[in-house]
C-alpha positions in Angstrom: -226.6 -23.7 -126.4 -226.6 -25.4 -123.1 -229.3 -24.7 -120.5 -228.2 -25.4 -117.0 -229.5 -25.3 -113.3 -227.8 -22.6 -111.6 -225.4 -23.2 -108.6 -224.3 -20.9 -105.7 -220.9 -20.8 -107.2 -222.8 -19.2 -110.2 -223.9 -16.1 -108.3 -221.0 -13.7 -109.4 -221.6 -14.4 -113.0 -225.4 -13.8 -112.8 -224.8 -10.7 -110.8 -222.3 -9.4 -113.5 -224.9 -10.2 -116.2 -227.7 -8.0 -114.2 -225.3 -5.1 -113.8 -224.5 -5.4 -117.5 -228.2 -5.4 -118.2 -229.0 -2.4 -115.8 -226.2 -0.1 -117.2 -227.7 -0.9 -120.8 -231.3 -0.6 -119.9 -230.3 3.0 -118.1 -228.2 4.1 -121.1 -231.4 3.5 -123.4 -233.7 5.2 -120.8 -235.7 2.2 -120.1 -236.8 0.9 -116.7 -234.2 -1.3 -115.0 -233.8 -4.7 -113.4 -233.6 -4.0 -109.4 -229.9 -4.7 -108.1 -230.5 -8.1 -106.5 -228.1 -9.5 -103.5 -226.3 -12.6 -103.7 -228.6 -13.7 -100.8 -231.7 -13.4 -103.0 -230.0 -15.2 -105.8 -228.7 -18.2 -103.3 -232.4 -18.4 -102.5 -233.7 -18.7 -105.8 -231.2 -21.1 -106.8 -232.0 -23.4 -103.8 -235.6 -23.2 -104.8 -234.4 -24.7 -108.3 -235.6 -21.4 -110.1 -232.5 -20.4 -112.0 -231.0 -21.4 -115.0 -228.2 -20.5 -117.3 -227.7 -20.5 -120.8 -223.8 -21.2 -122.1 -222.1 -21.4 -125.3 -218.7 -22.7 -125.3 -218.5 -22.9 -121.3 -219.5 -19.1 -121.3 -222.4 -18.1 -119.8 -224.5 -16.0 -122.2 -228.0 -15.7 -120.5 -230.1 -16.2 -117.4 -234.0 -17.1 -117.0 -235.8 -18.0 -113.9 -239.0 -20.2 -114.3 -241.6 -20.4 -111.3 -244.9 -22.5 -111.0 -247.0 -20.0 -109.5 -247.2 -16.2 -109.5 -250.0 -15.2 -107.5 -248.5 -11.5 -106.9 -248.4 -10.7 -110.6 -251.3 -12.9 -112.0 -253.8 -12.4 -109.0 -253.9 -16.1 -108.1 -255.0 -17.3 -111.7 -256.2 -20.9 -111.6 -255.0 -21.9 -114.7 -251.9 -24.1 -114.7 -248.6 -22.2 -116.3 -244.9 -21.8 -115.9 -243.9 -18.1 -115.4 -240.9 -16.4 -116.6 -238.7 -13.9 -114.5 -235.6 -12.0 -114.9 -234.6 -13.3 -118.5 -231.2 -11.8 -119.5 -228.7 -12.3 -122.0 -225.3 -11.1 -122.2 -225.1 -7.6 -124.4 -222.2 -9.3 -126.5 -224.5 -11.9 -127.2 -227.5 -9.6 -128.2 -228.9 -10.8 -131.6 -227.9 -14.0 -131.9 -230.7 -15.4 -130.5 -229.8 -16.2 -126.9 -233.3 -14.9 -125.5 -235.4 -16.8 -128.1 -233.4 -19.9 -127.4 -234.2 -19.5 -123.5 -238.0 -18.9 -124.5 -238.1 -22.0 -126.7 -236.3 -24.1 -123.9 -238.9 -22.6 -121.5 -241.6 -23.5 -123.8 -240.6 -27.0 -124.1 -240.1 -27.2 -120.2 -244.0 -26.0 -119.7 -245.3 -28.5 -122.0 -243.2 -31.5 -120.4 -244.7 -30.5 -117.2 -248.0 -30.5 -118.5 -248.9 -26.6 -117.9 -251.5 -25.0 -119.8 -249.7 -21.7 -120.3 -246.2 -20.5 -120.5 -246.3 -16.8 -119.3 -244.1 -13.3 -118.6 -244.7 -10.0 -117.6 -242.9 -7.0 -119.0 -242.6 -3.2 -118.4 -245.6 -2.0 -120.5 -243.5 0.9 -121.6 -240.7 -0.8 -122.9 -242.1 -1.3 -126.3 -239.2 -3.1 -127.8 -239.5 -5.8 -125.2 -243.1 -6.0 -126.0 -242.3 -6.7 -129.5 -239.8 -9.1 -128.8 -242.4 -11.3 -126.5 -245.0 -11.0 -129.3 -242.7 -12.1 -132.0 -242.0 -15.2 -130.0 -245.3 -16.2 -130.3 -246.5 -14.7 -126.9 -250.1 -13.1 -126.7 -251.1 -9.8 -124.6 -253.4 -10.6 -121.9 -253.7 -7.5 -120.1 -251.9 -4.5 -118.6 -251.5 -4.5 -114.6 -250.9 -1.4 -112.5 -248.9 -3.0 -109.6 -249.6 0.3 -107.4 -248.0 0.3 -103.9 -247.6 -3.4 -103.0 -245.2 -4.4 -99.9 -245.7 -8.2 -101.3 -243.6 -7.1 -104.5 -240.3 -6.5 -104.7 -239.0 -2.5 -105.0 -238.7 -2.6 -108.8 -242.1 -4.0 -109.2 -243.5 -0.9 -107.3 -245.8 1.5 -109.1 -245.3 0.3 -112.5 -247.5 -0.7 -115.5 -246.7 -4.4 -116.5 -247.8 -5.9 -119.9 -248.9 -9.4 -119.2 -248.1 -12.1 -121.8 -248.9 -15.8 -122.4 -248.7 -18.6 -125.0 -250.3 -22.1 -125.2 -247.7 -24.4 -123.5 -248.8 -27.2 -126.1 -248.4 -26.3 -129.7 -251.2 -28.2 -131.7 
């Protein structure tokens, strides 16, 4: 698997991944990602936050990484790399794409001398929470987002489970 920085030319493929993930989440009765606009992805790509996983020149996953997440982590002063929007193509499910993207992110966090690698998840998505724990993340706390105009619509009035792992392994 190859991980590369996304470009604006990749936006249709990224949106297709999200649409597929949203349909799968809805079918399972899970909370869903938001339908995000091309303009949103262009902004995130221009920040350098969006990465794609490819196998045989086919996009099989995406992940976004940030050096700050004050809105979710409440201005925590520790240095961390924050994961958002981890998706693997449904046809690639069970092939370790998500785990490989997490491992790649872990190495990136260590390379950037971060103390932590962090991620949040819907607390009621037990399967996803178990996945993060199986990858070495530890539960930190739950957070009720409440109504917060600083957060995107899909983050309104939900309970999140916050996870982290040390960026550097002993």
